[in-house]
N, C-alpha and C positions, 0 to 999 in steps of 0.2 A: 441630500442625495442618498439613494438606497445603499445600505450597508451590506456588502457581499462577503460571504465566507467562501473561499475557494477550497475545494476538497479534491484530492488527487488519489486515484485508485492504485492498487498494488497488484501483487500476484493474484491471479484469478480473473483479471480483466482481459488477459491476452486472447487474441483470436487471429487466425490468418487473415491478412488484408488490412489489419488495423493501421490507421494513419494514412491510408492510400489517398483518400479524397483531399485531405489537407496538402499532401505532397503534390498532387496533380494541380491544384488550384492556386497555390501560394508559393512564390519564390522563397519567402521567409521560412516556410516549413521545409523546403528542400535544403536550405542552408543549415537548418538545425540537424537534419538527418546526416548531412555530409560532415558537419563538424563533430557530431557524436560518433559517427563511424570512424573518422580519422583518429579520434582520441583513444579508441580501443582496438583499432585495426580489425574491425569486424563490419561487414556490409549489412548494416541494419535495415536499409531499404529492402534488400533481398530477403532478409530474415522475416521482416514484418509482412511483406506483400506476397512472398512466395513460399515462406517456410511452412513446414508441415506442423500439425498439432504436436507431434512427438518432439520436434525441434524446439517449439515454443514452450513446451512444458518443462524443459531443462532450465532450472532456475538461473544458471549462468548465462543463458540466452534471454530468458524472460525479463530479467531485471533491467538490463540496458535497453531492451526493445520497448518495454512499457514506458520507461522514463523518456525515451526519445519521442514517442508518440504524444505523451502528455506535454512535454516541453514545446513541441511544435504547435500544438493546439493553443497553449498558453501564449506563446509569442505572437501567433496570429490574432488572438483575442486582444492582446495589448495594443498591437499595431492598428487594428480595425476600430477599436472603441476607446482606447486610452484608459480602460478600467483597471483600477487597483483594488485589491482586497482589503477589508478592514482586519481580516484574520485569515490564516490559512492552516490547513492540516492535511495529512496524507495517511493512508492506511498502510502500515508497515513500510514496504518499499516506497510508497507514495510520500512518506515524510521527507525523503530526499528531494522530490519535485517541489514540495511545499517550500522547503528551504531555498531551492533554486529560484522559485517565483518571488521569494522575499529578498533575493539578492545576497544571501549568505555565502554563496559559492557560485562559481561559473559552470557552464555546461560541461566543459571538458573534465573538470574535477568531479562533477556529479556522476557522469556516465562511467568514468573510470572507477569511481568508488563502488558503484552498484555492480559493475562487472566483477570486481574483486569479491564483493559481498556474495554474489551468486556462486562464484567458484568455490569460495571458502565454505559456504553452506552445503554445496553439493558434495564436497570432500569430507565433511564432518561426520557423516553417517553412511556406511556402505549401503548401496542400493538394496531395497527390500527389507532393511532392518528397522526403518522408521515408517510412521504413517500419521495421517491426520484424518479427522472426521468432523462433520458438522452435525450438531445435535439441535433439533428443533423441538420446541414445546416444553422445555424444562427451564427452570430459573437458573441463574448463575450459581446460587448456593447448592441446588440439587446436582448440577453438573460437577461442581467441585467435590461434593461428597461421593459421587459415582467414581470419579478418578481416584480418590483416596482409597476406596474399597477395592478397586480393580487393579491397583498398581502391583501389589504382591512383590515388592522389591524392585520393580522396574519403573521407568519414567513414564508417566502419563499425567497431563495437566491441562487445564483450560489455557488455550493459546490466544484466541481472539474473542473478546466480548463484543460481538458484532451488533447485537440487538438484545432487548430484554429476554427474548425467548429463542435466541440463536447464538450458540457458543460453539466455537471450533475447539477441538481437543487435539493434542499433539504428543508424540512420544514413541516409545518402542512399539513395533507393529503388533506384537502379541498383546501388550497392555492396552493399546487402543482398541483392539478387537474385543477384549474382555469388557472394557468400559462401554463400548458401543452396544454390546449385548445387554449389559446391566441397565443402560439408559433406556433401552426399549422396555425392559421389565418394569422400570420405574415410571413409565407412561410417556416417554418421548413420542411425539407425533411422527417424526422421521429421523433417521440417522443415515447420513450420506457420506460414504468414503470419498475423500477429496483426491483429485488427480494431481498430486504434487510429487516432486522428486526428492523431498527431504522433509523431516519433521520440524517445522519452523517454530520459533518462539517457545522453546523449552530448553531444559538443561543440556540436552544432547547437542545443542549448538554452541556449547562453551568454547570448543576449539576454534570455531569460526569467529566468535567474538574476540578471542585473544589475538587472532591473526588480523582482524580488522582494526585493532587499536593503532597499529603503525600507520595504516592507510589514513585513518581519520585524523590522527595527530599531525599528519603531513599536509593537510589541507589548510590553505590560508583563509580561515573563516573571516567573513566581513559582517558589519552591522546589519541587522534585519530591518527592512523597510516597513514591516508590519509584524504583529505577533504571529508566532507559529506554535500550534499546540503539539506538545510532545506525546507520542504514544505511551511512553513509559510513565509519565506523571499526570497526563490528562490536564495539563495546564501550560501556559505559555513558557517558552524558553526564557530563562533569566537573561540570556545574552548569547552572542555567538561563541563565547569561550566555553559554553556548556555543551556545544554540539557534539564534539567527539565522544564525550563520556555518555551522553544520553543515547546516541546512536549505537554505541558499542553495547550498552546494557539492553537496548531494545531487542537485540538479536535473540536473547535468551529469556525475555520477559513477555508477558501477555500484552496484546494490543488492547488498550482500554478505549475502544471506539465509542461506546455508549456515553461514557463520561466526557470524552472529548467533544462530541456533538453537543451535549448539554452545556459544556463550558462555552462553546461558541455562541450558542443561543442566548446565554446570559450576558454576553458582552455589550450590546445584543446584536447578533447577526440577523438581518431581515430576510436574506435570500441565500440558500446554499447552492452553489454552482459547482457541479462535478465536471472536471476537465480531464478528458482522456477517453480511452476506449471503454465502451460498456456503460451500464447504469447500475452497477452493483451497489455503490455507495448511496445513490439516490433512494433505492429501495430500502436500505437499512435506515437512512435518516427518517424516512416516512414512518418506519416502525418505531423509531425512538421518539420522534416528535410528529405525531400525525397532523398537527396544524402547520407544520413548517412549509414555507414556500421553497420549492426546489426547481432547478433547471439543469440541463445537461449541455455540454459542448463536446460531443463525440464525432461530429461531422460539420462541415462548413455551413450546411443549411440551418444549423442550430443558432448561428450568429444572429439571425433575424429576431428571434424571441428575446435575446439578451438586449439587443439594440432598442427594442420596443419599450422595455422596462427603463432603460437609460433615458 
């Protein structure tokens, strides 16, 4: 049987209308949205289908909204095909959905955790004081050096190692600006300011990480039905007992996506299936492993291609 790696997107995959087709066509998807909405007393259907870009860019909204969309798609996939992953991973926020798919926690606990995570991250740095940017065309080593030189006593560091030549940086707004300018001088092909509401995965999120500890320690973690690759270590969780600490540290640490994808390929995963809105991770996986077989499940019509492989 084909060995699937399930990958779940995070912040950056959100868009108005996401999840609407699944909600319209499948009772199970409607149940996921209703259960998730009840868990956090937020109308996720309205937010996802009718919310503005501005509303969806607030990380306190983005995180539960994206998780609900991914969970609805995953539940439909499982019901329609019976497919189980040999390994799962998620990018930042998506790690919670990967753990959900592996049975490590239930939907209510997952959506409540990421709602708190979003609120804590939003509160950690005043609006306008933090920033992120994507740097294209420089190696990880070159970007790290750029950040070191541009810091000048402020925080700026690589936050997401997304592809060999695509690294997102995060930190104080002025320091990110200096690093962006220096990266262009050093030969970066493009430097793109990211539309985010907080500087994720850097030391400025320490307050959020400390506040999340109580939330994560309060979750009754369960055994994993498949390996889940941690963003922090780029290797499988040693067990559910490690989840609270790994997810807490993830908030202030870089997302090691390149190494995570390589780890799944070595297991070996034969097909990478991105589950949820957008195709961001599919594009990154193809840049990391050009020979990789990839599929998407972002709309009900995508089920046919998956069923053909099965």
